[in-house]
C-alpha positions in Angstrom: 79.0 -70.8 -70.2 79.4 -67.7 -67.9 75.9 -66.6 -68.7 74.4 -70.0 -67.8 76.4 -70.0 -64.6 74.9 -66.7 -63.4 71.4 -67.6 -64.3 71.7 -71.1 -62.7 73.0 -69.7 -59.4 70.3 -67.0 -59.3 67.7 -69.8 -59.4 69.7 -71.7 -56.9 69.7 -68.8 -54.4 65.9 -68.5 -54.7 65.6 -72.1 -53.7 67.6 -71.6 -50.5 66.2 -73.0 -47.3 67.1 -73.1 -43.7 69.5 -76.0 -44.0 72.0 -73.7 -45.8 72.9 -72.5 -42.4 73.8 -76.0 -41.2 77.6 -76.4 -41.0 77.6 -80.2 -41.2 79.3 -81.3 -44.4 77.1 -84.4 -44.9 73.9 -82.5 -44.3 75.0 -79.8 -46.8 76.0 -82.5 -49.4 72.6 -84.2 -49.0 70.8 -80.9 -49.5 72.8 -80.0 -52.6 72.1 -83.5 -54.0 68.4 -83.2 -53.3 68.4 -79.8 -55.2 70.2 -81.4 -58.2 73.3 -79.2 -57.8 76.3 -80.5 -59.8 79.2 -81.6 -57.7 81.3 -78.9 -59.3 79.3 -76.3 -57.5 80.2 -76.8 -53.9 78.9 -74.6 -51.1 81.5 -73.7 -48.6 81.6 -71.2 -45.7 84.1 -68.6 -45.0 84.3 -66.3 -42.0 86.2 -63.0 -42.2 86.9 -61.7 -38.7 88.0 -58.4 -37.2 86.4 -56.2 -39.8 86.3 -52.5 -38.8 84.3 -49.9 -40.7 86.1 -47.5 -43.0 83.3 -45.1 -42.2 79.8 -45.0 -40.7 77.5 -42.1 -41.2 73.9 -41.4 -40.3 71.5 -39.7 -42.7 68.2 -38.1 -41.7 65.8 -37.2 -44.4 64.1 -34.1 -43.0 62.2 -33.2 -46.2 58.5 -32.8 -45.5 56.4 -36.0 -46.2 52.7 -36.5 -46.8 51.0 -37.9 -43.8 47.4 -38.5 -44.8 46.8 -41.8 -43.0 48.1 -41.1 -39.5 50.0 -38.1 -38.2 52.5 -37.6 -35.4 53.1 -34.5 -33.3 55.6 -33.8 -30.5 59.1 -34.7 -29.6 60.7 -38.0 -28.5 64.1 -39.6 -28.7 65.7 -36.3 -29.8 63.4 -36.0 -32.8 60.7 -33.4 -33.1 57.6 -33.9 -35.2 55.7 -31.0 -36.7 52.4 -31.1 -38.7 51.3 -28.7 -41.5 47.7 -28.7 -42.6 46.5 -27.3 -45.9 43.0 -26.0 -46.2 41.1 -24.0 -48.8 37.5 -22.9 -48.6 34.9 -20.6 -50.2 32.2 -19.4 -47.8 31.0 -15.7 -48.1 28.4 -16.2 -45.3 31.1 -17.4 -42.9 33.4 -14.4 -43.6 30.4 -12.0 -43.3 29.5 -13.5 -39.9 33.2 -13.4 -38.8 33.3 -9.6 -39.4 30.2 -9.0 -37.3 31.2 -10.8 -34.1 34.0 -10.4 -31.6 33.3 -13.7 -29.8 34.1 -16.2 -32.5 36.5 -19.0 -31.6 38.4 -21.3 -33.9 39.8 -24.8 -33.1 41.8 -27.5 -34.6 40.4 -30.9 -33.7 42.6 -34.0 -33.8 41.3 -37.5 -33.2 43.6 -39.7 -31.2 44.8 -42.8 -33.0 42.9 -45.3 -30.8 44.3 -48.5 -32.4 47.7 -47.5 -31.1 46.9 -46.2 -27.6 44.3 -48.9 -26.9 46.4 -51.8 -28.3 47.5 -54.3 -25.6 51.1 -53.7 -26.7 50.8 -50.0 -25.5 52.0 -49.8 -21.8 48.9 -50.1 -19.8 50.2 -47.9 -16.9 50.4 -45.0 -19.3 46.7 -44.6 -19.6 44.7 -42.5 -18.9 47.3 -40.0 -20.1 46.6 -36.5 -18.8 49.1 -33.7 -19.3 49.5 -30.1 -20.5 51.7 -29.4 -23.5 52.7 -26.1 -25.1 52.2 -25.8 -28.8 53.5 -23.3 -31.3 50.9 -22.4 -34.0 52.2 -20.6 -37.1 50.2 -19.9 -40.2 50.1 -18.5 -43.8 47.0 -17.0 -45.3 46.1 -16.3 -48.9 43.0 -14.3 -49.9 40.7 -15.5 -52.8 37.6 -14.2 -54.4 35.9 -17.2 -56.0 35.4 -20.9 -56.0 38.0 -21.2 -58.8 40.6 -19.9 -56.3 39.9 -22.9 -54.0 40.0 -25.2 -57.0 43.4 -23.8 -58.0 44.7 -24.6 -54.5 43.4 -28.1 -54.6 45.1 -28.5 -58.0 48.6 -27.8 -56.6 50.6 -31.0 -56.8 51.5 -32.4 -53.5 55.2 -32.6 -54.5 55.2 -28.9 -55.2 53.6 -28.1 -51.9 56.0 -30.3 -50.0 58.9 -28.6 -51.7 57.6 -25.2 -50.8 57.3 -26.2 -47.2 61.1 -26.5 -47.0 61.2 -22.7 -47.1 58.4 -22.2 -44.6 58.0 -18.5 -43.7 54.8 -18.0 -41.8 52.8 -14.8 -41.7 52.7 -15.0 -37.9 52.8 -17.4 -35.0 51.7 -17.8 -31.4 52.1 -20.2 -28.5 49.2 -21.9 -26.7 49.0 -24.5 -24.0 46.5 -27.3 -24.4 45.4 -30.2 -22.2 46.1 -33.6 -23.7 43.7 -36.3 -22.4 44.0 -39.8 -24.0 41.8 -42.6 -22.7 39.2 -44.9 -24.1 36.5 -42.2 -23.7 38.1 -38.9 -24.5 39.8 -39.2 -27.9 39.8 -35.7 -29.3 42.5 -33.1 -28.8 41.0 -29.6 -29.2 43.6 -26.9 -30.0 42.4 -23.4 -29.8 43.7 -21.3 -32.7 45.4 -17.9 -31.9 43.3 -14.7 -31.8 45.8 -13.2 -34.3 44.8 -15.8 -36.9 41.1 -15.2 -36.4 41.6 -11.4 -36.6 43.6 -11.7 -39.9 40.8 -13.8 -41.5 38.3 -11.0 -40.8 39.9 -9.1 -43.7 38.7 -11.8 -46.1 35.3 -11.8 -47.7 34.8 -14.9 -49.9 37.6 -17.4 -50.1 40.7 -18.4 -48.2 43.7 -20.7 -48.1 45.0 -21.5 -44.7 48.3 -23.4 -44.1 48.6 -24.2 -40.4 51.8 -25.5 -38.8 51.6 -27.1 -35.4 54.8 -27.8 -33.3 55.4 -29.0 -29.8 59.1 -28.2 -29.4 59.2 -28.9 -25.6 57.0 -32.0 -25.5 58.2 -35.0 -23.6 56.6 -37.5 -26.0 54.9 -37.8 -29.3 51.1 -37.9 -29.9 49.5 -39.9 -32.7 46.3 -39.0 -34.5 44.2 -40.0 -37.5 45.0 -38.4 -40.9 42.9 -36.6 -43.4 42.3 -39.7 -45.5 40.5 -41.5 -42.6 37.0 -41.5 -41.2 38.3 -39.4 -38.2 40.0 -36.7 -40.2 41.4 -33.5 -38.6 38.9 -30.6 -38.6 39.0 -26.9 -38.2 36.0 -25.6 -36.3 34.7 -22.0 -36.1 32.4 -21.6 -33.2 30.0 -18.6 -32.8 28.9 -18.8 -29.1 26.3 -16.0 -29.4 24.0 -18.1 -31.6 25.6 -21.5 -30.6 26.5 -22.3 -34.2 29.7 -23.5 -35.7 31.2 -24.1 -39.2 33.7 -26.8 -40.1 36.5 -26.6 -42.6 38.6 -29.7 -43.3 42.2 -29.7 -44.3 42.6 -31.7 -47.5 46.2 -32.7 -46.9 48.8 -32.9 -44.2 52.6 -32.8 -44.1 54.9 -34.4 -41.5 58.2 -32.6 -40.9 60.9 -34.0 -38.7 64.1 -32.4 -37.3 66.9 -33.9 -35.2 67.8 -32.5 -31.8 70.8 -34.8 -31.4 73.8 -33.0 -30.1 76.4 -35.6 -31.1 77.1 -35.2 -34.8 79.4 -38.2 -35.0 77.2 -40.7 -33.1 75.8 -43.6 -35.0 72.3 -43.1 -33.8 69.1 -44.4 -35.5 65.5 -43.4 -34.7 62.4 -45.4 -35.2 59.5 -44.2 -37.3 61.5 -41.7 -39.3 63.7 -41.9 -42.4 67.0 -42.4 -40.6 69.6 -44.6 -42.3 73.1 -45.6 -41.1 75.5 -46.3 -44.0 78.5 -48.4 -43.1 81.4 -48.8 -45.5 84.2 -51.4 -45.4 87.4 -51.5 -47.4 87.9 -54.4 -49.8 91.4 -55.6 -48.8 90.6 -57.8 -45.8 87.7 -59.5 -47.6 89.8 -60.0 -50.8 92.7 -61.4 -48.7 90.4 -63.9 -46.9 89.1 -65.1 -50.3 92.6 -65.4 -51.7 93.7 -67.4 -48.7 90.6 -69.6 -48.8 90.7 -70.4 -52.5 94.4 -70.0 -53.3 93.3 -67.8 -56.2 94.0 -64.1 -57.0 91.4 -61.7 -55.5 90.3 -59.4 -56.9 90.3 -61.1 -60.3 92.4 -59.2 -62.8 92.1 -61.4 -65.8 89.7 -60.9 -68.7 87.2 -58.1 -68.5 83.8 -58.7 -66.9 82.4 -60.0 -63.7 84.3 -62.5 -61.6 82.1 -65.5 -61.8 84.4 -68.1 -60.3 82.1 -68.3 -57.3 78.9 -66.7 -56.2 77.7 -65.6 -52.7 74.7 -67.8 -51.8 74.3 -66.1 -48.4 76.2 -63.4 -46.5 75.8 -62.3 -42.9 77.4 -59.5 -41.0 77.5 -59.8 -37.2 78.0 -56.8 -35.0 78.5 -56.5 -31.2 75.4 -55.1 -29.7 74.7 -52.9 -26.6 71.1 -52.0 -25.9 71.9 -49.9 -22.8 72.2 -46.6 -24.7 68.9 -47.1 -26.5 65.4 -46.0 -25.5 62.1 -47.4 -26.7 58.5 -46.5 -26.2 56.9 -49.9 -26.2 59.5 -52.2 -24.8 59.3 -54.6 -27.7 62.2 -56.0 -29.9 62.6 -54.0 -33.0 63.8 -55.4 -36.4 66.7 -53.8 -38.1 66.1 -53.5 -41.8 69.1 -53.7 -44.1 70.0 -52.8 -47.6 73.3 -52.9 -49.6 74.7 -51.1 -52.6 75.0 -52.8 -55.9 75.9 -51.8 -59.4 73.2 -51.2 -62.0 74.3 -50.0 -65.5 77.4 -48.4 -64.0 75.6 -46.7 -61.2 75.5 -47.6 -57.5 72.0 -48.2 -56.2 70.7 -49.3 -52.8 68.9 -52.7 -52.9 66.9 -53.9 -49.9 68.0 -57.3 -48.8 65.7 -60.4 -48.7 65.8 -62.1 -45.3 66.4 -65.8 -45.5 65.2 -67.7 -42.4 67.3 -69.9 -40.3 64.2 -71.6 -38.8 65.9 -73.8 -36.2 67.9 -70.9 -34.8 64.8 -68.6 -34.8 62.7 -71.1 -32.9 65.3 -71.7 -30.2 66.9 -68.2 -29.9 64.8 -65.7 -31.8 65.5 -63.6 -34.9 69.2 -62.5 -34.9 68.3 -59.2 -36.7 66.6 -57.4 -33.7 67.7 -54.9 -31.1 66.2 -54.5 -27.6 66.4 -58.2 -27.3 68.4 -60.9 -25.4 72.0 -61.5 -26.4 74.8 -59.2 -27.3 75.0 -59.5 -31.1 73.1 -58.3 -34.2 73.3 -60.4 -37.4 72.2 -58.9 -40.7 72.1 -60.5 -44.1 73.8 -58.7 -46.9 73.8 -61.3 -49.7 72.9 -59.1 -52.6 75.6 -56.5 -51.7 78.4 -59.0 -51.1 77.6 -61.0 -54.3 77.9 -57.9 -56.4 80.9 -56.6 -54.4 83.0 -59.8 -54.9 82.1 -60.1 -58.6 83.1 -56.4 -59.3 85.9 -55.8 -56.7 88.5 -55.4 -59.5 87.6 -51.7 -59.8 88.7 -51.1 -56.2 85.2 -50.4 -54.8 84.3 -50.6 -51.1 81.5 -52.6 -49.6 78.6 -50.5 -48.4 75.5 -51.4 -46.4 72.6 -49.5 -44.9 70.7 -50.1 -41.7 67.3 -48.7 -40.4 65.0 -49.4 -37.5 61.9 -51.3 -38.7 58.7 -52.4 -37.0 58.4 -53.8 -33.4 58.3 -57.6 -33.3 55.4 -59.2 -31.5 56.5 -62.8 -32.0 60.2 -62.9 -31.7 60.5 -66.7 -32.3 58.0 -67.1 -35.1 59.9 -68.5 -38.1 57.4 -67.3 -40.7 58.3 -63.7 -40.3 55.0 -62.6 -41.8 51.4 -62.0 -40.6 49.1 -64.9 -41.5 45.8 -66.5 -40.9 45.7 -69.3 -38.2 42.3 -71.0 -37.7 40.5 -68.0 -39.2 42.3 -65.5 -37.0 45.2 -63.3 -38.0 48.5 -64.1 -36.3 50.5 -60.8 -36.2 54.3 -61.1 -36.2 54.8 -57.3 -36.4 53.1 -54.4 -34.6 51.5 -52.2 -37.2 52.9 -48.9 -35.7 56.5 -47.8 -35.5 58.1 -47.4 -32.1 59.7 -43.9 -31.8 62.8 -45.5 -30.4 66.4 -44.3 -30.3 69.3 -46.7 -30.8 73.0 -45.8 -30.5 75.2 -48.0 -32.7 78.3 -46.1 -31.9 79.9 -48.8 -29.8 79.0 -51.4 -32.4 80.8 -49.4 -35.1 83.9 -49.2 -32.9 84.2 -52.9 -32.3 85.2 -55.5 -34.9 82.5 -57.3 -36.8 82.4 -60.7 -38.5 81.4 -61.4 -42.1 80.3 -65.0 -42.9 79.9 -66.1 -46.5 78.3 -69.2 -48.0 80.0 -69.5 -51.4 79.1 -71.7 -54.4 82.4 -72.1 -56.4 83.2 -73.2 -59.9 86.5 -74.8 -59.2 85.6 -78.5 -59.5 85.8 -80.9 -56.6 87.8 -79.1 -53.9 
């Protein structure tokens, strides 16, 4: 019977529609009847107020990541973005010419990501963008003598390369100042490579591996470019002014490295476009007491071993106080907050991303409740998977944990489909396809009480 109950309620949760949010008893009863739900399985709501976090902690994954589609360079919202390019080439003629001339110049060419800068969502008064920025160029060189050397570099697994970048120790480095011009006409950033790098390459004769790291530690913004797996890939140019010739060497992969410049280690700050996560943990006692008072049963259940299946969580929402005043955004659009919660799997705690169930009438009238940089002073996130697992297994004394991240900017804040779709042959976009490098401080939200609302299907007969 217990097994049937769990399977039945799983299917029931999948059939959930917007009317589950309706608090009218008659409407709920009609909906349950239409779904063929037995009267013994009632859906009731319970609010648990004045919840305060046991802990809240921000995690930034600063491990290097592949960035072959689009790349980001610069600093914004207290996060710096570095790029590392990996190139390997065999060209004995190039190295011979390099030795014979003192006037060779080398450049890194980056193509500006036009779909971002020329999108109507990008602030129009920012273009044309013209400014100087100081870059730090560091590099590592490896000498080879054959084509097989180049092949061996290409064969290095990307995971191995990324791991090695954590211990980056360059052969040398130099600073250079470049002029950044972004407009509809000029879309290439030309970065002159240091003379020290060119001089070091003159000792080579046949093959070379070049790992090039570009940083902009004092930049006032980030710059976005196409990656190596696009038609406008980054290029390394070697120009010989004397005979007006040039040779091109293309990096075959790129890594993106982020580091935090935040000075407050205890602040609950999230950043957009990076792998930030805010993990919030709540003790079980207030939730268990509210359930005991609501049902008149013992919580957590201490009877026979196994999950507590006297009820299941059909829907769970956590509502926080919200204050946008300490946040900054690049685009001025609402930003979705993505949420996950921690569930048990074979005795191990895993993070499971939550599925967002739409309250369509509320969305159409007031917009999505899971956004920041938006009207109102609250943020409501659904944590159904996590609360369902938590209540069923709370007998072991576990806490409830949830995770928050900044997601994509929202273009249609009151669109109840929450997905891009075709309308009369044209695509209707609900989300902007580029992250906003925003900064949002949840510290005040974590210091104020939050409210948990549960929709519960129970197995206690007509109650």
